[in-house]
C-alpha positions in Angstrom: -0.1 0.1 -0.1 1.3 3.5 -0.7 2.7 5.3 1.9 0.0 7.7 3.6 -2.9 5.6 2.6 -2.8 3.5 6.1 -5.0 6.4 8.4 -7.3 7.1 5.2 -8.9 3.5 5.5 -12.2 4.1 7.4 -15.0 2.2 8.1 -17.5 3.0 5.5 -15.0 4.0 2.8 -13.7 2.5 -0.3 -10.5 1.1 -1.5 -9.4 -0.5 -4.5 -7.3 -3.9 -4.4 -4.2 -4.4 -6.2 -6.4 -7.2 -8.1 -8.7 -4.5 -10.0 -11.9 -5.2 -7.7 -13.2 -2.8 -5.1 -14.4 -3.3 -1.0 -16.5 -0.9 0.7 -15.4 -1.6 4.5 -17.8 -2.8 6.7 -15.3 -4.0 9.9 -11.6 -4.4 11.0 -10.1 -7.2 12.6 -7.6 -6.6 15.1 -6.9 -9.6 16.5 -3.6 -10.3 17.8 -3.4 -13.4 16.2 -2.9 -11.9 12.8 0.3 -10.3 11.9 -1.4 -7.7 9.6 -4.8 -5.8 10.3 -7.7 -7.5 8.2 -10.7 -5.8 7.1 -13.9 -7.1 6.0 -16.4 -5.2 3.2 -19.0 -5.4 0.3 -17.2 -6.4 -2.9 -17.4 -4.5 -6.2 -16.3 -5.2 -9.8 -16.1 -3.3 -12.8 -19.5 -3.3 -14.8 -17.1 -3.9 -18.1 -15.3 -7.2 -16.2 -19.2 -9.0 -16.9 -19.7 -10.5 -19.8 -21.6 -8.0 -21.7 -24.9 -8.2 -19.1 -25.1 -4.4 -18.6 -24.2 -1.1 -20.8 -21.7 0.6 -18.7 -23.2 4.4 -19.2 -20.1 5.8 -17.0 -17.6 3.6 -18.8 -14.7 2.2 -16.7 -16.1 4.2 -13.7 -19.1 2.4 -13.3 -18.9 -0.6 -10.8 -21.7 -3.0 -9.6 -22.1 -4.6 -6.0 -21.6 -8.4 -5.7 -24.3 -10.4 -3.3 -23.9 -14.1 -2.9 -26.7 -16.6 -3.5 -27.3 -18.5 -0.6 -27.1 -22.2 -0.9 -27.6 -21.6 -4.7 -30.7 -19.4 -4.6 -30.9 -15.9 -5.3 -33.7 -16.3 -2.2 -32.6 -14.3 1.3 -29.2 -13.2 -0.7 -27.2 -10.5 1.6 -24.0 -8.9 1.0 -20.9 -11.1 1.4 -18.0 -9.9 3.3 -14.6 -10.0 1.3 -11.6 -10.3 3.2 -8.4 -8.2 2.8 -5.7 -6.6 4.6 -3.9 -3.2 4.2 -1.1 -4.7 2.1 -3.5 -5.5 -0.7 -4.8 -1.5 -1.1 -4.2 -0.1 -4.2 -5.5 3.6 -3.2 -8.7 4.9 -2.0 -11.3 5.5 -4.1 -14.8 7.6 -3.7 -18.2 5.5 -5.3 -21.5 7.0 -5.3 -24.3 4.1 -4.8 -27.1 5.8 -7.2 -30.4 5.9 -5.0 -32.9 7.3 -7.6 -33.0 7.6 -11.4 -33.3 11.7 -10.8 -30.0 11.3 -9.2 -28.7 9.2 -11.9 -29.9 11.5 -14.6 -28.4 14.3 -13.0 -24.6 12.7 -12.3 -24.6 11.3 -15.8 -25.1 14.9 -17.7 -21.8 15.7 -15.1 -20.0 13.0 -15.7 -20.4 13.4 -19.6 -19.7 17.2 -19.2 -16.5 16.2 -17.3 -15.6 12.9 -20.1 -15.5 15.9 -22.5 -12.9 17.9 -20.8 -10.9 14.7 -19.9 -8.4 12.7 -21.7 -8.3 9.5 -19.8 -10.7 7.2 -19.9 -10.5 6.7 -15.9 -8.0 8.1 -13.5 -7.3 7.7 -9.7 -8.8 10.7 -8.3 -12.0 10.3 -10.6 -15.0 9.4 -9.0 -16.7 6.1 -9.6 -20.8 5.1 -9.6 -22.7 2.0 -8.8 -26.1 1.9 -10.4 -26.7 -2.1 -10.2 -26.6 -5.5 -7.5 -25.6 -8.6 -8.5 -26.7 -12.0 -6.8 -24.8 -14.4 -8.1 -23.4 -17.9 -7.3 -19.2 -17.4 -7.1 -16.6 -20.0 -6.3 -15.3 -20.8 -2.6 -11.6 -19.6 -3.0 -10.2 -17.6 -0.1 -11.1 -14.2 -0.6 -7.9 -12.7 0.6 -6.3 -14.6 -2.1 -8.3 -13.7 -5.5 -11.3 -12.0 -6.7 -14.2 -14.9 -6.7 -15.3 -16.0 -10.0 -18.6 -15.5 -11.1 -19.8 -19.3 -11.5 -23.3 -18.3 -13.1 -21.1 -16.6 -16.0 -17.8 -17.6 -16.4 -18.1 -21.5 -15.4 -21.6 -21.6 -17.0 -20.9 -24.7 -19.4 -19.5 -26.9 -16.3 -21.7 -25.8 -13.5 -25.6 -25.2 -14.4 -26.3 -21.9 -13.1 -29.1 -22.3 -10.2 -30.3 -18.2 -9.6 -29.2 -14.7 -10.7 -30.6 -11.7 -9.4 -29.9 -8.3 -11.4 -31.8 -5.4 -9.9 -31.2 -1.5 -10.6 -30.2 0.4 -6.7 -32.7 3.0 -8.1 -35.4 0.7 -9.3 -38.6 -0.2 -7.5 -38.0 -3.7 -6.6 -34.5 -2.4 -5.2 -35.5 -4.0 -1.6 -37.0 -7.1 -2.5 -34.1 -9.7 -3.2 -36.8 -12.4 -3.1 -38.7 -11.8 -6.1 -41.5 -10.2 -7.4 -45.1 -10.5 -5.7 -48.2 -9.1 -6.0 -50.5 -8.8 -3.0 -53.5 -9.8 -5.5 -51.6 -13.4 -6.3 -52.3 -15.7 -4.0 -49.0 -19.0 -4.2 -50.8 -22.4 -3.2 -47.9 -25.0 -3.1 -45.5 -25.6 -6.5 -48.5 -27.8 -8.2 -51.4 -25.3 -7.8 -51.9 -21.5 -7.6 -55.4 -20.1 -6.7 -56.8 -17.7 -9.0 -55.9 -13.6 -9.0 -58.0 -12.2 -6.7 -59.0 -8.8 -8.5 -60.5 -7.0 -5.2 -62.9 -5.0 -7.7 -59.9 -4.1 -9.8 -60.0 -4.6 -13.4 -58.5 -7.7 -14.6 -54.5 -7.6 -15.8 -54.0 -7.9 -19.1 -51.6 -10.9 -20.6 -50.0 -11.4 -23.9 -48.1 -14.0 -25.2 -45.5 -13.9 -28.1 -44.3 -17.1 -30.0 -47.2 -18.3 -28.8 -47.5 -21.9 -29.9 -50.9 -23.4 -29.2 -51.4 -20.9 -25.5 -49.9 -23.2 -23.0 -48.4 -20.2 -21.1 -51.6 -18.0 -22.0 -53.6 -21.4 -20.1 -51.9 -21.1 -17.2 -52.6 -17.3 -17.0 -56.3 -17.6 -17.9 -56.4 -20.4 -15.2 -54.8 -17.8 -12.8 -57.4 -14.8 -13.7 -55.3 -12.9 -16.3 -57.3 -11.4 -19.1 -55.8 -13.2 -22.4 -55.4 -9.7 -24.4 -53.5 -10.7 -27.7 -50.7 -13.3 -29.0 -48.7 -13.8 -31.9 -46.8 -17.0 -33.8 -45.6 -17.1 -37.3 -47.1 -20.7 -37.6 -50.5 -21.2 -39.2 -51.4 -24.4 -37.4 -50.3 -23.1 -34.1 -52.1 -19.9 -34.7 -55.3 -21.8 -35.8 -55.2 -23.9 -32.7 -54.7 -20.8 -30.4 -57.6 -19.3 -32.0 -59.9 -22.1 -31.3 -58.2 -22.3 -27.5 -58.3 -18.3 -26.7 -61.1 -17.0 -29.4 -61.6 -13.9 -27.0 -57.9 -13.0 -27.8 -56.3 -11.5 -31.0 -53.9 -13.9 -32.6 -51.6 -12.8 -35.3 -50.2 -14.7 -37.8 -46.7 -13.1 -38.6 -43.1 -12.9 -38.0 -41.7 -11.2 -34.1 -39.9 -8.6 -36.6 -43.3 -8.1 -38.7 -44.9 -8.0 -35.4 -43.0 -5.2 -34.2 -43.0 -3.0 -37.5 -46.9 -3.3 -37.3 -48.6 0.2 -37.5 -51.1 -0.4 -34.5 -52.7 2.1 -32.6 -51.1 3.5 -29.9 -51.6 1.8 -26.7 -53.8 -1.0 -28.0 -51.4 -3.8 -27.4 -50.4 -2.4 -23.8 -50.2 -5.6 -21.5 -49.5 -5.7 -17.8 -47.9 -9.0 -18.4 -45.9 -10.0 -21.5 -44.7 -13.6 -22.0 -41.9 -14.9 -24.5 -41.2 -18.2 -25.5 -38.7 -17.7 -28.5 -37.4 -20.8 -30.6 -34.8 -22.5 -28.6 -34.1 -24.5 -31.1 -30.5 -22.9 -31.9 -29.8 -23.1 -28.2 -30.8 -26.6 -27.6 -28.3 -29.5 -26.8 -30.1 -32.0 -29.2 -29.0 -29.4 -31.8 -25.9 -30.9 -33.3 -26.0 -29.7 -36.7 -26.9 -26.2 -38.3 -29.9 -25.6 -39.5 -31.7 -23.4 -42.3 -33.6 -22.0 -39.9 -31.3 -21.0 -37.1 -30.6 -17.3 -37.9 -34.4 -16.5 -38.3 -34.7 -18.4 -35.0 -31.9 -16.4 -33.2 -33.1 -13.0 -34.6 -36.3 -13.5 -32.3 -34.4 -13.1 -29.3 -33.1 -9.8 -30.7 -36.9 -8.7 -31.6 -37.6 -8.9 -27.5 -36.3 -5.0 -27.5 -38.3 -3.8 -30.1 -41.7 -5.9 -29.0 -41.0 -4.6 -25.0 -40.9 -1.1 -26.7 -44.0 -1.3 -28.5 -45.6 -3.0 -26.0 -44.8 -1.6 -22.5 -45.3 -4.3 -20.2 -44.9 -4.0 -16.4 -43.5 -7.6 -16.2 -42.1 -10.0 -18.7 -41.3 -13.6 -18.6 -39.6 -15.9 -20.4 -38.8 -19.5 -20.8 -36.2 -21.2 -22.9 -33.7 -23.9 -22.7 -30.6 -23.7 -19.9 -27.7 -23.6 -22.7 -29.1 -20.1 -23.6 -26.9 -19.0 -21.0 -23.9 -21.0 -21.9 -20.4 -21.1 -24.0 -21.4 -19.8 -27.8 -25.0 -19.0 -26.8 -24.1 -16.7 -23.8 -23.6 -13.8 -26.1 -27.4 -14.1 -27.4 -28.1 -14.0 -23.7 -26.3 -11.0 -22.5 -28.2 -9.0 -25.6 -31.4 -10.0 -24.0 -30.7 -8.6 -20.2 -28.9 -5.2 -21.5 -31.9 -4.7 -23.9 -34.1 -5.5 -20.8 -32.0 -3.2 -18.1 -31.6 -0.8 -21.1 -35.3 -0.4 -20.6 -35.4 0.3 -16.9 -36.4 -3.7 -16.1 -34.7 -5.3 -12.7 -34.5 -9.0 -13.4 -34.4 -12.6 -12.2 -33.5 -15.8 -13.6 -33.1 -19.8 -12.7 -33.0 -22.8 -14.0 -35.4 -24.6 -12.1 -36.8 -28.2 -12.8 -39.9 -28.9 -14.3 -40.9 -32.2 -12.7 -40.9 -30.3 -9.5 -43.8 -28.4 -10.4 -45.9 -30.6 -11.5 -44.6 -31.7 -15.3 -44.7 -35.5 -15.7 -41.2 -35.3 -17.7 -37.8 -35.0 -16.3 -37.0 -31.6 -17.9 -34.6 -28.5 -16.6 -35.8 -25.1 -18.2 -34.4 -21.5 -17.8 -37.0 -18.8 -16.3 -36.6 -15.5 -16.6 -39.0 -12.7 -14.7 -38.2 -8.9 -15.6 -40.3 -6.2 -14.0 -40.0 -2.3 -14.0 
């Protein structure tokens, strides 16, 4: 540690470590059994170190707070304290945790004004900003030896990520690390659920993108949602959907054509949008290139325009777990970036469907995003 910094490390302050990570100090361990004074604190990483899941609007000056998924679950996750000592410290840093959208907008305008007058991308004296918190699985190496790798991203091909949660510090769900719940929706075990109770309010509207014959819509209908519209490019699928849900408007068209369709403003707005984009390109059973691969992958990239057009409060997605892994990881990252840029907080997990009543031994990736 450079001379003169030792006295400046205080509880509540932030330090940059020699390995490039950051700690906000929470407590010191002055045990006589230790030769060097040790401290513990919350861990931050640069957003640029993550594989494209967030757009770093503050460039290299943007950090993300890392929280550990407890026992493979994002539920009840809390800050884990990383251990370090004074020899690990490179310099003192100032970090601003952004807690409101107004604060973010004000600081961002100031930051870009400063960037215009600065030649360096980031320097020791510049302020760092934290807009996001990530709950993730981490490895079990000693914290004082090196940064803990985020297994759910970096080792996804070897170990299925069990649960992740990504949320904005300024978002409406910033304190709800147990997921998104509506007080009108009453859960009754993993296999059955009671109907959504409207309590005198209008029904929530539901839409189904890449709908097939309407399996997701059937579940939403049984939960008390009003099925508003759906689309799919397959003729037989849309004919089956119309027979199953005659009250809904069904569109037979590609996702890109649906997004480009000139519709009356507000006509397609819904409370919940479910998407089940084609999973064939990402499936482990997909061993040889297919003629529809590019078109199927493009469906995932149409989601950004779809969300902008429809403006759902909540978005849900179902797909295969390998979407997050290996060569497919970039497509999942692009989806997450498009949602975070639109102001959504999100959580995703790989669930065993047999535990939820499906008579098949099948794992599926589920994502829920809300704003």
